[in-house]
PyMOL Python script that loads the backbone (N, CA, C, O; Angstrom):
from pymol import cmd

cmd.read_pdbstr("""\
ATOM      1  N   MET A   1       0.829  -1.209   0.000  1.00  0.00           N
ATOM      2  CA  MET A   1       0.000   0.000   0.000  1.00  0.00           C
ATOM      3  C   MET A   1       0.866   1.263   0.000  1.00  0.00           C
ATOM      4  O   MET A   1       0.585   2.218  -0.724  1.00  0.00           O
ATOM      5  N   ARG A   2       1.901   1.255   0.804  1.00  0.00           N
ATOM      6  CA  ARG A   2       2.762   2.445   0.881  1.00  0.00           C
ATOM      7  C   ARG A   2       3.384   2.747  -0.472  1.00  0.00           C
ATOM      8  O   ARG A   2       3.505   3.911  -0.853  1.00  0.00           O
ATOM      9  N   ARG A   3       3.785   1.700  -1.210  1.00  0.00           N
ATOM     10  CA  ARG A   3       4.390   1.906  -2.532  1.00  0.00           C
ATOM     11  C   ARG A   3       3.424   2.620  -3.481  1.00  0.00           C
ATOM     12  O   ARG A   3       3.830   3.488  -4.253  1.00  0.00           O
ATOM     13  N   GLU A   4       2.167   2.253  -3.418  1.00  0.00           N
ATOM     14  CA  GLU A   4       1.170   2.883  -4.287  1.00  0.00           C
ATOM     15  C   GLU A   4       1.005   4.363  -3.943  1.00  0.00           C
ATOM     16  O   GLU A   4       0.855   5.202  -4.831  1.00  0.00           O
ATOM     17  N   LEU A   5       1.033   4.675  -2.644  1.00  0.00           N
ATOM     18  CA  LEU A   5       0.932   6.068  -2.221  1.00  0.00           C
ATOM     19  C   LEU A   5       2.152   6.877  -2.657  1.00  0.00           C
ATOM     20  O   LEU A   5       2.031   8.017  -3.106  1.00  0.00           O
ATOM     21  N   ILE A   6       3.324   6.270  -2.518  1.00  0.00           N
ATOM     22  CA  ILE A   6       4.557   6.944  -2.949  1.00  0.00           C
ATOM     23  C   ILE A   6       4.497   7.178  -4.450  1.00  0.00           C
ATOM     24  O   ILE A   6       4.793   8.273  -4.930  1.00  0.00           O
ATOM     25  N   ARG A   7       4.112   6.141  -5.188  1.00  0.00           N
ATOM     26  CA  ARG A   7       4.042   6.247  -6.652  1.00  0.00           C
ATOM     27  C   ARG A   7       3.050   7.330  -7.079  1.00  0.00           C
ATOM     28  O   ARG A   7       3.316   8.083  -8.016  1.00  0.00           O
ATOM     29  N   HIS A   8       1.916   7.408  -6.399  1.00  0.00           N
ATOM     30  CA  HIS A   8       0.937   8.453  -6.708  1.00  0.00           C
ATOM     31  C   HIS A   8       1.545   9.840  -6.518  1.00  0.00           C
ATOM     32  O   HIS A   8       1.383  10.717  -7.366  1.00  0.00           O
ATOM     33  N   GLU A   9       2.240  10.033  -5.409  1.00  0.00           N
ATOM     34  CA  GLU A   9       2.869  11.335  -5.152  1.00  0.00           C
ATOM     35  C   GLU A   9       3.912  11.653  -6.223  1.00  0.00           C
ATOM     36  O   GLU A   9       3.987  12.791  -6.688  1.00  0.00           O
ATOM     37  N   LEU A  10       4.712  10.672  -6.619  1.00  0.00           N
ATOM     38  CA  LEU A  10       5.718  10.896  -7.649  1.00  0.00           C
ATOM     39  C   LEU A  10       5.071  11.235  -8.991  1.00  0.00           C
ATOM     40  O   LEU A  10       5.565  12.091  -9.725  1.00  0.00           O
ATOM     41  N   ASP A  11       3.978  10.569  -9.303  1.00  0.00           N
ATOM     42  CA  ASP A  11       3.295  10.800 -10.585  1.00  0.00           C
ATOM     43  C   ASP A  11       2.592  12.157 -10.655  1.00  0.00           C
ATOM     44  O   ASP A  11       2.195  12.594 -11.736  1.00  0.00           O
ATOM     45  N   THR A  12       2.440  12.820  -9.519  1.00  0.00           N
ATOM     46  CA  THR A  12       1.748  14.123  -9.516  1.00  0.00           C
ATOM     47  C   THR A  12       2.682  15.287  -9.179  1.00  0.00           C
ATOM     48  O   THR A  12       2.219  16.368  -8.815  1.00  0.00           O
ATOM     49  N   LEU A  13       3.981  15.072  -9.299  1.00  0.00           N
ATOM     50  CA  LEU A  13       4.952  16.139  -9.017  1.00  0.00           C
ATOM     51  C   LEU A  13       4.858  17.257 -10.050  1.00  0.00           C
ATOM     52  O   LEU A  13       4.530  17.016 -11.212  1.00  0.00           O
ATOM     53  N   ASN A  14       5.146  18.476  -9.616  1.00  0.00           N
ATOM     54  CA  ASN A  14       5.286  19.558 -10.590  1.00  0.00           C
ATOM     55  C   ASN A  14       6.710  19.499 -11.157  1.00  0.00           C
ATOM     56  O   ASN A  14       7.540  18.735 -10.664  1.00  0.00           O
ATOM     57  N   ARG A  15       6.987  20.284 -12.167  1.00  0.00           N
ATOM     58  CA  ARG A  15       8.278  20.219 -12.857  1.00  0.00           C
ATOM     59  C   ARG A  15       9.446  20.499 -11.918  1.00  0.00           C
ATOM     60  O   ARG A  15      10.451  19.789 -11.963  1.00  0.00           O
ATOM     61  N   GLU A  16       9.337  21.515 -11.071  1.00  0.00           N
ATOM     62  CA  GLU A  16      10.434  21.878 -10.174  1.00  0.00           C
ATOM     63  C   GLU A  16      10.754  20.753  -9.192  1.00  0.00           C
ATOM     64  O   GLU A  16      11.920  20.482  -8.903  1.00  0.00           O
ATOM     65  N   GLU A  17       9.707  20.102  -8.680  1.00  0.00           N
ATOM     66  CA  GLU A  17       9.911  18.983  -7.765  1.00  0.00           C
ATOM     67  C   GLU A  17      10.618  17.832  -8.485  1.00  0.00           C
ATOM     68  O   GLU A  17      11.558  17.239  -7.955  1.00  0.00           O
ATOM     69  N   ALA A  18      10.158  17.528  -9.693  1.00  0.00           N
ATOM     70  CA  ALA A  18      10.752  16.440 -10.471  1.00  0.00           C
ATOM     71  C   ALA A  18      12.214  16.727 -10.796  1.00  0.00           C
ATOM     72  O   ALA A  18      13.052  15.829 -10.705  1.00  0.00           O
ATOM     73  N   VAL A  19      12.532  17.954 -11.170  1.00  0.00           N
ATOM     74  CA  VAL A  19      13.914  18.324 -11.489  1.00  0.00           C
ATOM     75  C   VAL A  19      14.812  18.084 -10.279  1.00  0.00           C
ATOM     76  O   VAL A  19      15.882  17.491 -10.413  1.00  0.00           O
ATOM     77  N   LEU A  20      14.391  18.533  -9.113  1.00  0.00           N
ATOM     78  CA  LEU A  20      15.184  18.349  -7.895  1.00  0.00           C
ATOM     79  C   LEU A  20      15.421  16.867  -7.618  1.00  0.00           C
ATOM     80  O   LEU A  20      16.543  16.466  -7.309  1.00  0.00           O
ATOM     81  N   LEU A  21      14.370  16.052  -7.726  1.00  0.00           N
ATOM     82  CA  LEU A  21      14.501  14.630  -7.429  1.00  0.00           C
ATOM     83  C   LEU A  21      15.347  13.905  -8.483  1.00  0.00           C
ATOM     84  O   LEU A  21      16.132  13.024  -8.134  1.00  0.00           O
ATOM     85  N   PHE A  22      15.201  14.260  -9.756  1.00  0.00           N
ATOM     86  CA  PHE A  22      16.044  13.678 -10.805  1.00  0.00           C
ATOM     87  C   PHE A  22      17.514  13.959 -10.507  1.00  0.00           C
ATOM     88  O   PHE A  22      18.356  13.070 -10.628  1.00  0.00           O
ATOM     89  N   ASP A  23      17.821  15.196 -10.117  1.00  0.00           N
ATOM     90  CA  ASP A  23      19.204  15.562  -9.799  1.00  0.00           C
ATOM     91  C   ASP A  23      19.743  14.753  -8.623  1.00  0.00           C
ATOM     92  O   ASP A  23      20.886  14.295  -8.650  1.00  0.00           O
ATOM     93  N   LEU A  24      18.920  14.578  -7.596  1.00  0.00           N
ATOM     94  CA  LEU A  24      19.360  13.804  -6.436  1.00  0.00           C
ATOM     95  C   LEU A  24      19.639  12.349  -6.814  1.00  0.00           C
ATOM     96  O   LEU A  24      20.639  11.777  -6.381  1.00  0.00           O
ATOM     97  N   VAL A  25      18.763  11.753  -7.614  1.00  0.00           N
ATOM     98  CA  VAL A  25      18.961  10.364  -8.037  1.00  0.00           C
ATOM     99  C   VAL A  25      20.215  10.255  -8.895  1.00  0.00           C
ATOM    100  O   VAL A  25      20.997   9.320  -8.724  1.00  0.00           O
ATOM    101  N   ASP A  26      20.419  11.192  -9.812  1.00  0.00           N
ATOM    102  CA  ASP A  26      21.613  11.159 -10.664  1.00  0.00           C
ATOM    103  C   ASP A  26      22.900  11.244  -9.845  1.00  0.00           C
ATOM    104  O   ASP A  26      23.919  10.666 -10.221  1.00  0.00           O
ATOM    105  N   ARG A  27      22.849  11.967  -8.724  1.00  0.00           N
ATOM    106  CA  ARG A  27      24.024  12.091  -7.846  1.00  0.00           C
ATOM    107  C   ARG A  27      24.051  11.004  -6.767  1.00  0.00           C
ATOM    108  O   ARG A  27      24.966  10.962  -5.945  1.00  0.00           O
ATOM    109  N   ASN A  28      23.036  10.121  -6.774  1.00  0.00           N
ATOM    110  CA  ASN A  28      22.895   9.076  -5.759  1.00  0.00           C
ATOM    111  C   ASN A  28      22.975   9.672  -4.355  1.00  0.00           C
ATOM    112  O   ASN A  28      23.689   9.176  -3.484  1.00  0.00           O
ATOM    113  N   GLN A  29      22.224  10.742  -4.170  1.00  0.00           N
ATOM    114  CA  GLN A  29      22.275  11.532  -2.938  1.00  0.00           C
ATOM    115  C   GLN A  29      20.886  11.563  -2.293  1.00  0.00           C
ATOM    116  O   GLN A  29      20.018  12.331  -2.707  1.00  0.00           O
ATOM    117  N   SER A  30      20.686  10.719  -1.277  1.00  0.00           N
ATOM    118  CA  SER A  30      19.377  10.658  -0.621  1.00  0.00           C
ATOM    119  C   SER A  30      19.272  11.592   0.581  1.00  0.00           C
ATOM    120  O   SER A  30      18.247  11.623   1.262  1.00  0.00           O
ATOM    121  N   SER A  31      20.332  12.351   0.839  1.00  0.00           N
ATOM    122  CA  SER A  31      20.257  13.395   1.865  1.00  0.00           C
ATOM    123  C   SER A  31      20.923  14.648   1.311  1.00  0.00           C
ATOM    124  O   SER A  31      21.848  14.577   0.503  1.00  0.00           O
ATOM    125  N   PHE A  32      20.435  15.784   1.762  1.00  0.00           N
ATOM    126  CA  PHE A  32      20.936  17.058   1.245  1.00  0.00           C
ATOM    127  C   PHE A  32      20.569  18.166   2.212  1.00  0.00           C
ATOM    128  O   PHE A  32      19.774  17.963   3.130  1.00  0.00           O
ATOM    129  N   GLN A  33      21.150  19.336   2.003  1.00  0.00           N
ATOM    130  CA  GLN A  33      20.793  20.512   2.791  1.00  0.00           C
ATOM    131  C   GLN A  33      20.092  21.507   1.891  1.00  0.00           C
ATOM    132  O   GLN A  33      20.466  21.697   0.734  1.00  0.00           O
ATOM    133  N   ALA A  34      19.072  22.137   2.441  1.00  0.00           N
ATOM    134  CA  ALA A  34      18.332  23.148   1.688  1.00  0.00           C
ATOM    135  C   ALA A  34      17.704  24.125   2.668  1.00  0.00           C
ATOM    136  O   ALA A  34      17.512  23.811   3.842  1.00  0.00           O
ATOM    137  N   SER A  35      17.395  25.285   2.180  1.00  0.00           N
ATOM    138  CA  SER A  35      16.734  26.294   3.001  1.00  0.00           C
ATOM    139  C   SER A  35      15.337  25.831   3.385  1.00  0.00           C
ATOM    140  O   SER A  35      14.636  25.206   2.589  1.00  0.00           O
ATOM    141  N   MET A  36      14.944  26.144   4.607  1.00  0.00           N
ATOM    142  CA  MET A  36      13.571  25.848   5.038  1.00  0.00           C
ATOM    143  C   MET A  36      12.576  26.700   4.274  1.00  0.00           C
ATOM    144  O   MET A  36      11.385  26.389   4.242  1.00  0.00           O
ATOM    145  N   LEU A  37      13.051  27.764   3.664  1.00  0.00           N
ATOM    146  CA  LEU A  37      12.175  28.674   2.935  1.00  0.00           C
ATOM    147  C   LEU A  37      12.034  28.295   1.464  1.00  0.00           C
ATOM    148  O   LEU A  37      11.289  28.945   0.731  1.00  0.00           O
ATOM    149  N   GLU A  38      12.737  27.253   1.022  1.00  0.00           N
ATOM    150  CA  GLU A  38      12.684  26.802  -0.365  1.00  0.00           C
ATOM    151  C   GLU A  38      11.342  26.129  -0.637  1.00  0.00           C
ATOM    152  O   GLU A  38      11.037  25.087  -0.057  1.00  0.00           O
ATOM    153  N   ASN A  39      10.544  26.723  -1.516  1.00  0.00           N
ATOM    154  CA  ASN A  39       9.199  26.224  -1.804  1.00  0.00           C
ATOM    155  C   ASN A  39       9.175  24.793  -2.310  1.00  0.00           C
ATOM    156  O   ASN A  39       8.363  23.987  -1.856  1.00  0.00           O
ATOM    157  N   THR A  40      10.052  24.474  -3.237  1.00  0.00           N
ATOM    158  CA  THR A  40      10.055  23.136  -3.836  1.00  0.00           C
ATOM    159  C   THR A  40      10.309  22.074  -2.774  1.00  0.00           C
ATOM    160  O   THR A  40       9.620  21.054  -2.740  1.00  0.00           O
ATOM    161  N   VAL A  41      11.281  22.300  -1.919  1.00  0.00           N
ATOM    162  CA  VAL A  41      11.596  21.339  -0.866  1.00  0.00           C
ATOM    163  C   VAL A  41      10.434  21.246   0.127  1.00  0.00           C
ATOM    164  O   VAL A  41      10.089  20.153   0.575  1.00  0.00           O
ATOM    165  N   SER A  42       9.841  22.368   0.463  1.00  0.00           N
ATOM    166  CA  SER A  42       8.698  22.358   1.387  1.00  0.00           C
ATOM    167  C   SER A  42       7.533  21.561   0.822  1.00  0.00           C
ATOM    168  O   SER A  42       6.844  20.864   1.568  1.00  0.00           O
ATOM    169  N   LEU A  43       7.302  21.651  -0.481  1.00  0.00           N
ATOM    170  CA  LEU A  43       6.241  20.862  -1.117  1.00  0.00           C
ATOM    171  C   LEU A  43       6.550  19.370  -1.038  1.00  0.00           C
ATOM    172  O   LEU A  43       5.654  18.562  -0.792  1.00  0.00           O
ATOM    173  N   LEU A  44       7.808  19.004  -1.243  1.00  0.00           N
ATOM    174  CA  LEU A  44       8.202  17.592  -1.156  1.00  0.00           C
ATOM    175  C   LEU A  44       8.083  17.068   0.274  1.00  0.00           C
ATOM    176  O   LEU A  44       7.749  15.902   0.483  1.00  0.00           O
ATOM    177  N   VAL A  45       8.354  17.922   1.251  1.00  0.00           N
ATOM    178  CA  VAL A  45       8.170  17.548   2.661  1.00  0.00           C
ATOM    179  C   VAL A  45       6.676  17.327   2.930  1.00  0.00           C
ATOM    180  O   VAL A  45       6.298  16.347   3.571  1.00  0.00           O
ATOM    181  N   ALA A  46       5.842  18.227   2.444  1.00  0.00           N
ATOM    182  CA  ALA A  46       4.394  18.105   2.648  1.00  0.00           C
ATOM    183  C   ALA A  46       3.836  16.842   1.992  1.00  0.00           C
ATOM    184  O   ALA A  46       2.885  16.249   2.501  1.00  0.00           O
ATOM    185  N   ARG A  47       4.415  16.433   0.876  1.00  0.00           N
ATOM    186  CA  ARG A  47       3.975  15.219   0.173  1.00  0.00           C
ATOM    187  C   ARG A  47       4.453  13.943   0.873  1.00  0.00           C
ATOM    188  O   ARG A  47       3.953  12.855   0.589  1.00  0.00           O
ATOM    189  N   GLY A  48       5.419  14.075   1.785  1.00  0.00           N
ATOM    190  CA  GLY A  48       5.973  12.910   2.461  1.00  0.00           C
ATOM    191  C   GLY A  48       7.103  12.249   1.695  1.00  0.00           C
ATOM    192  O   GLY A  48       7.520  11.143   2.039  1.00  0.00           O
ATOM    193  N   ILE A  49       7.603  12.908   0.663  1.00  0.00           N
ATOM    194  CA  ILE A  49       8.698  12.351  -0.130  1.00  0.00           C
ATOM    195  C   ILE A  49      10.037  12.660   0.526  1.00  0.00           C
ATOM    196  O   ILE A  49      10.949  11.834   0.503  1.00  0.00           O
ATOM    197  N   VAL A  50      10.153  13.827   1.101  1.00  0.00           N
ATOM    198  CA  VAL A  50      11.378  14.274   1.763  1.00  0.00           C
ATOM    199  C   VAL A  50      11.076  14.500   3.239  1.00  0.00           C
ATOM    200  O   VAL A  50      10.016  15.018   3.591  1.00  0.00           O
ATOM    201  N   ASP A  51      12.008  14.112   4.098  1.00  0.00           N
ATOM    202  CA  ASP A  51      11.883  14.344   5.542  1.00  0.00           C
ATOM    203  C   ASP A  51      12.835  15.457   5.954  1.00  0.00           C
ATOM    204  O   ASP A  51      13.995  15.482   5.544  1.00  0.00           O
ATOM    205  N   ARG A  52      12.337  16.362   6.757  1.00  0.00           N
ATOM    206  CA  ARG A  52      13.165  17.439   7.314  1.00  0.00           C
ATOM    207  C   ARG A  52      13.676  16.971   8.674  1.00  0.00           C
ATOM    208  O   ARG A  52      12.894  16.504   9.502  1.00  0.00           O
ATOM    209  N   ALA A  53      14.968  17.093   8.908  1.00  0.00           N
ATOM    210  CA  ALA A  53      15.557  16.636  10.168  1.00  0.00           C
ATOM    211  C   ALA A  53      15.017  17.457  11.342  1.00  0.00           C
ATOM    212  O   ALA A  53      14.839  18.669  11.229  1.00  0.00           O
ATOM    213  N   PRO A  54      14.759  16.788  12.469  1.00  0.00           N
ATOM    214  CA  PRO A  54      14.335  17.518  13.659  1.00  0.00           C
ATOM    215  C   PRO A  54      15.535  18.202  14.310  1.00  0.00           C
ATOM    216  O   PRO A  54      16.680  17.812  14.081  1.00  0.00           O
ATOM    217  N   GLY A  55      15.275  19.189  15.093  1.00  0.00           N
ATOM    218  CA  GLY A  55      16.346  19.847  15.829  1.00  0.00           C
ATOM    219  C   GLY A  55      16.486  21.304  15.459  1.00  0.00           C
ATOM    220  O   GLY A  55      15.566  21.922  14.924  1.00  0.00           O
ATOM    221  N   TYR A  56      17.639  21.836  15.750  1.00  0.00           N
ATOM    222  CA  TYR A  56      17.924  23.248  15.506  1.00  0.00           C
ATOM    223  C   TYR A  56      19.121  23.354  14.574  1.00  0.00           C
ATOM    224  O   TYR A  56      20.234  22.962  14.926  1.00  0.00           O
ATOM    225  N   PHE A  57      18.884  23.880  13.398  1.00  0.00           N
ATOM    226  CA  PHE A  57      19.922  24.041  12.390  1.00  0.00           C
ATOM    227  C   PHE A  57      19.770  25.423  11.768  1.00  0.00           C
ATOM    228  O   PHE A  57      18.844  26.163  12.102  1.00  0.00           O
ATOM    229  N   SER A  58      20.667  25.763  10.879  1.00  0.00           N
ATOM    230  CA  SER A  58      20.559  27.011  10.142  1.00  0.00           C
ATOM    231  C   SER A  58      19.362  26.929   9.198  1.00  0.00           C
ATOM    232  O   SER A  58      19.183  25.920   8.515  1.00  0.00           O
ATOM    233  N   GLN A  59      18.551  27.966   9.151  1.00  0.00           N
ATOM    234  CA  GLN A  59      17.384  27.955   8.261  1.00  0.00           C
ATOM    235  C   GLN A  59      17.777  27.916   6.790  1.00  0.00           C
ATOM    236  O   GLN A  59      16.977  27.506   5.949  1.00  0.00           O
ATOM    237  N   VAL A  60      18.996  28.335   6.466  1.00  0.00           N
ATOM    238  CA  VAL A  60      19.412  28.340   5.066  1.00  0.00           C
ATOM    239  C   VAL A  60      20.103  27.042   4.661  1.00  0.00           C
ATOM    240  O   VAL A  60      20.356  26.835   3.475  1.00  0.00           O
ATOM    241  N   ALA A  61      20.412  26.174   5.598  1.00  0.00           N
ATOM    242  CA  ALA A  61      21.074  24.903   5.283  1.00  0.00           C
ATOM    243  C   ALA A  61      20.537  23.801   6.194  1.00  0.00           C
ATOM    244  O   ALA A  61      21.288  23.210   6.971  1.00  0.00           O
ATOM    245  N   TRP A  62      19.245  23.528   6.098  1.00  0.00           N
ATOM    246  CA  TRP A  62      18.604  22.534   6.949  1.00  0.00           C
ATOM    247  C   TRP A  62      18.771  21.145   6.333  1.00  0.00           C
ATOM    248  O   TRP A  62      18.555  20.982   5.132  1.00  0.00           O
ATOM    249  N   PRO A  63      19.153  20.129   7.135  1.00  0.00           N
ATOM    250  CA  PRO A  63      19.312  18.778   6.595  1.00  0.00           C
ATOM    251  C   PRO A  63      17.964  18.139   6.230  1.00  0.00           C
ATOM    252  O   PRO A  63      16.989  18.241   6.974  1.00  0.00           O
ATOM    253  N   HIS A  64      17.939  17.490   5.086  1.00  0.00           N
ATOM    254  CA  HIS A  64      16.762  16.762   4.607  1.00  0.00           C
ATOM    255  C   HIS A  64      17.210  15.380   4.163  1.00  0.00           C
ATOM    256  O   HIS A  64      18.342  15.200   3.713  1.00  0.00           O
ATOM    257  N   THR A  65      16.317  14.403   4.290  1.00  0.00           N
ATOM    258  CA  THR A  65      16.619  13.039   3.851  1.00  0.00           C
ATOM    259  C   THR A  65      15.420  12.461   3.113  1.00  0.00           C
ATOM    260  O   THR A  65      14.293  12.942   3.234  1.00  0.00           O
ATOM    261  N   ILE A  66      15.696  11.427   2.354  1.00  0.00           N
ATOM    262  CA  ILE A  66      14.637  10.676   1.677  1.00  0.00           C
ATOM    263  C   ILE A  66      14.659   9.270   2.258  1.00  0.00           C
ATOM    264  O   ILE A  66      15.680   8.584   2.210  1.00  0.00           O
ATOM    265  N   ASP A  67      13.529   8.848   2.805  1.00  0.00           N
ATOM    266  CA  ASP A  67      13.368   7.536   3.416  1.00  0.00           C
ATOM    267  C   ASP A  67      13.745   6.427   2.427  1.00  0.00           C
ATOM    268  O   ASP A  67      13.580   6.594   1.218  1.00  0.00           O
ATOM    269  N   GLN A  68      14.248   5.302   2.931  1.00  0.00           N
ATOM    270  CA  GLN A  68      14.697   4.204   2.070  1.00  0.00           C
ATOM    271  C   GLN A  68      13.603   3.682   1.143  1.00  0.00           C
ATOM    272  O   GLN A  68      13.864   3.408  -0.028  1.00  0.00           O
ATOM    273  N   ASP A  69      12.373   3.542   1.658  1.00  0.00           N
ATOM    274  CA  ASP A  69      11.268   3.069   0.816  1.00  0.00           C
ATOM    275  C   ASP A  69      10.991   4.042  -0.318  1.00  0.00           C
ATOM    276  O   ASP A  69      10.794   3.640  -1.465  1.00  0.00           O
ATOM    277  N   VAL A  70      10.977   5.321   0.014  1.00  0.00           N
ATOM    278  CA  VAL A  70      10.733   6.354  -0.986  1.00  0.00           C
ATOM    279  C   VAL A  70      11.893   6.382  -1.979  1.00  0.00           C
ATOM    280  O   VAL A  70      11.674   6.499  -3.185  1.00  0.00           O
ATOM    281  N   TRP A  71      13.122   6.276  -1.480  1.00  0.00           N
ATOM    282  CA  TRP A  71      14.308   6.306  -2.337  1.00  0.00           C
ATOM    283  C   TRP A  71      14.266   5.156  -3.360  1.00  0.00           C
ATOM    284  O   TRP A  71      14.566   5.361  -4.537  1.00  0.00           O
ATOM    285  N   ALA A  72      13.897   3.966  -2.913  1.00  0.00           N
ATOM    286  CA  ALA A  72      13.815   2.816  -3.820  1.00  0.00           C
ATOM    287  C   ALA A  72      12.776   3.069  -4.914  1.00  0.00           C
ATOM    288  O   ALA A  72      13.044   2.821  -6.089  1.00  0.00           O
ATOM    289  N   CYS A  73      11.601   3.557  -4.538  1.00  0.00           N
ATOM    290  CA  CYS A  73      10.558   3.869  -5.521  1.00  0.00           C
ATOM    291  C   CYS A  73      10.994   4.996  -6.447  1.00  0.00           C
ATOM    292  O   CYS A  73      10.727   4.965  -7.648  1.00  0.00           O
ATOM    293  N   LEU A  74      11.662   5.982  -5.883  1.00  0.00           N
ATOM    294  CA  LEU A  74      12.106   7.136  -6.657  1.00  0.00           C
ATOM    295  C   LEU A  74      13.112   6.729  -7.731  1.00  0.00           C
ATOM    296  O   LEU A  74      13.026   7.194  -8.867  1.00  0.00           O
ATOM    297  N   LYS A  75      14.053   5.873  -7.384  1.00  0.00           N
ATOM    298  CA  LYS A  75      15.054   5.437  -8.366  1.00  0.00           C
ATOM    299  C   LYS A  75      14.390   4.694  -9.532  1.00  0.00           C
ATOM    300  O   LYS A  75      14.759   4.905 -10.687  1.00  0.00           O
ATOM    301  N   VAL A  76      13.425   3.836  -9.240  1.00  0.00           N
ATOM    302  CA  VAL A  76      12.692   3.127 -10.294  1.00  0.00           C
ATOM    303  C   VAL A  76      11.904   4.109 -11.143  1.00  0.00           C
ATOM    304  O   VAL A  76      11.899   4.008 -12.370  1.00  0.00           O
ATOM    305  N   TRP A  77      11.241   5.054 -10.500  1.00  0.00           N
ATOM    306  CA  TRP A  77      10.434   6.058 -11.199  1.00  0.00           C
ATOM    307  C   TRP A  77      11.294   6.879 -12.161  1.00  0.00           C
ATOM    308  O   TRP A  77      10.896   7.122 -13.300  1.00  0.00           O
ATOM    309  N   VAL A  78      12.465   7.302 -11.706  1.00  0.00           N
ATOM    310  CA  VAL A  78      13.372   8.087 -12.560  1.00  0.00           C
ATOM    311  C   VAL A  78      13.839   7.245 -13.743  1.00  0.00           C
ATOM    312  O   VAL A  78      13.846   7.722 -14.877  1.00  0.00           O
ATOM    313  N   LEU A  79      14.231   5.996 -13.487  1.00  0.00           N
ATOM    314  CA  LEU A  79      14.676   5.119 -14.579  1.00  0.00           C
ATOM    315  C   LEU A  79      13.575   4.902 -15.605  1.00  0.00           C
ATOM    316  O   LEU A  79      13.843   4.910 -16.806  1.00  0.00           O
ATOM    317  N   GLU A  80      12.353   4.711 -15.156  1.00  0.00           N
ATOM    318  CA  GLU A  80      11.223   4.534 -16.079  1.00  0.00           C
ATOM    319  C   GLU A  80      11.021   5.772 -16.943  1.00  0.00           C
ATOM    320  O   GLU A  80      10.786   5.664 -18.146  1.00  0.00           O
ATOM    321  N   HIS A  81      11.113   6.943 -16.327  1.00  0.00           N
ATOM    322  CA  HIS A  81      10.936   8.175 -17.090  1.00  0.00           C
ATOM    323  C   HIS A  81      12.067   8.387 -18.090  1.00  0.00           C
ATOM    324  O   HIS A  81      11.828   8.816 -19.219  1.00  0.00           O
ATOM    325  N   LYS A  82      13.279   8.093 -17.684  1.00  0.00           N
ATOM    326  CA  LYS A  82      14.408   8.231 -18.600  1.00  0.00           C
ATOM    327  C   LYS A  82      14.277   7.254 -19.768  1.00  0.00           C
ATOM    328  O   LYS A  82      14.554   7.618 -20.911  1.00  0.00           O
ATOM    329  N   ALA A  83      13.856   6.011 -19.490  1.00  0.00           N
ATOM    330  CA  ALA A  83      13.689   5.005 -20.538  1.00  0.00           C
ATOM    331  C   ALA A  83      12.615   5.412 -21.541  1.00  0.00           C
ATOM    332  O   ALA A  83      12.690   5.075 -22.723  1.00  0.00           O
ATOM    333  N   ALA A  84      11.614   6.142 -21.050  1.00  0.00           N
ATOM    334  CA  ALA A  84      10.526   6.604 -21.918  1.00  0.00           C
ATOM    335  C   ALA A  84      10.864   7.932 -22.599  1.00  0.00           C
ATOM    336  O   ALA A  84      10.052   8.480 -23.345  1.00  0.00           O
ATOM    337  N   GLY A  85      12.072   8.445 -22.334  1.00  0.00           N
ATOM    338  CA  GLY A  85      12.485   9.707 -22.960  1.00  0.00           C
ATOM    339  C   GLY A  85      12.018  10.944 -22.230  1.00  0.00           C
ATOM    340  O   GLY A  85      12.057  12.044 -22.781  1.00  0.00           O
ATOM    341  N   GLY A  86      11.575  10.777 -20.993  1.00  0.00           N
ATOM    342  CA  GLY A  86      11.085  11.922 -20.222  1.00  0.00           C
ATOM    343  C   GLY A  86      12.073  12.362 -19.158  1.00  0.00           C
ATOM    344  O   GLY A  86      12.378  11.611 -18.231  1.00  0.00           O
ATOM    345  N   ASP A  87      12.564  13.565 -19.293  1.00  0.00           N
ATOM    346  CA  ASP A  87      13.465  14.144 -18.300  1.00  0.00           C
ATOM    347  C   ASP A  87      13.047  15.596 -18.110  1.00  0.00           C
ATOM    348  O   ASP A  87      13.178  16.397 -19.036  1.00  0.00           O
ATOM    349  N   PRO A  88      12.541  15.955 -16.921  1.00  0.00           N
ATOM    350  CA  PRO A  88      12.027  17.311 -16.722  1.00  0.00           C
ATOM    351  C   PRO A  88      13.102  18.394 -16.790  1.00  0.00           C
ATOM    352  O   PRO A  88      12.784  19.582 -16.850  1.00  0.00           O
ATOM    353  N   ARG A  89      14.369  17.990 -16.781  1.00  0.00           N
ATOM    354  CA  ARG A  89      15.456  18.975 -16.838  1.00  0.00           C
ATOM    355  C   ARG A  89      15.717  19.453 -18.262  1.00  0.00           C
ATOM    356  O   ARG A  89      16.450  20.418 -18.475  1.00  0.00           O
ATOM    357  N   ILE A  90      15.118  18.778 -19.229  1.00  0.00           N
ATOM    358  CA  ILE A  90      15.312  19.138 -20.635  1.00  0.00           C
ATOM    359  C   ILE A  90      14.088  19.866 -21.141  1.00  0.00           C
ATOM    360  O   ILE A  90      12.969  19.363 -21.045  1.00  0.00           O
ATOM    361  N   GLU A  91      14.302  21.042 -21.676  1.00  0.00           N
ATOM    362  CA  GLU A  91      13.211  21.826 -22.273  1.00  0.00           C
ATOM    363  C   GLU A  91      13.005  21.354 -23.705  1.00  0.00           C
ATOM    364  O   GLU A  91      13.929  21.404 -24.517  1.00  0.00           O
ATOM    365  N   TYR A  92      11.820  20.904 -24.010  1.00  0.00           N
ATOM    366  CA  TYR A  92      11.505  20.471 -25.363  1.00  0.00           C
ATOM    367  C   TYR A  92      10.752  21.584 -26.075  1.00  0.00           C
ATOM    368  O   TYR A  92       9.751  22.094 -25.570  1.00  0.00           O
ATOM    369  N   THR A  93      11.242  21.955 -27.246  1.00  0.00           N
ATOM    370  CA  THR A  93      10.566  22.989 -28.034  1.00  0.00           C
ATOM    371  C   THR A  93      10.282  22.422 -29.412  1.00  0.00           C
ATOM    372  O   THR A  93      11.009  21.568 -29.919  1.00  0.00           O
ATOM    373  N   GLU A  94       9.222  22.911 -29.995  1.00  0.00           N
ATOM    374  CA  GLU A  94       8.857  22.453 -31.341  1.00  0.00           C
ATOM    375  C   GLU A  94       9.062  23.552 -32.334  1.00  0.00           C
ATOM    376  O   GLU A  94       8.811  23.364 -33.524  1.00  0.00           O
TER     377      GLU A  94
END
""", "prot")
cmd.dss("prot")
cmd.show_as("cartoon", "prot")
cmd.util.cbc("prot")
cmd.orient("prot")
């Protein structure tokens, strides 16, 4: 059940969220620092894709992590999109 919920959240990401997650997967980086004021990261936290570390840290460099279950689903999701020719980091123009 959890996998289906994770997959649903991944399938409904906006472009900025997808770009951030694609970059993290490409760097094999399931933890990172970001500002608490960063909208994209806050949206991913609200979706349950990214966890914000508890405690007291700098607001401009707050530690964030991606849970192992989410990370496993995310890596598959990114590979599927790349195999289908979909990469949100590339602007397609006609």
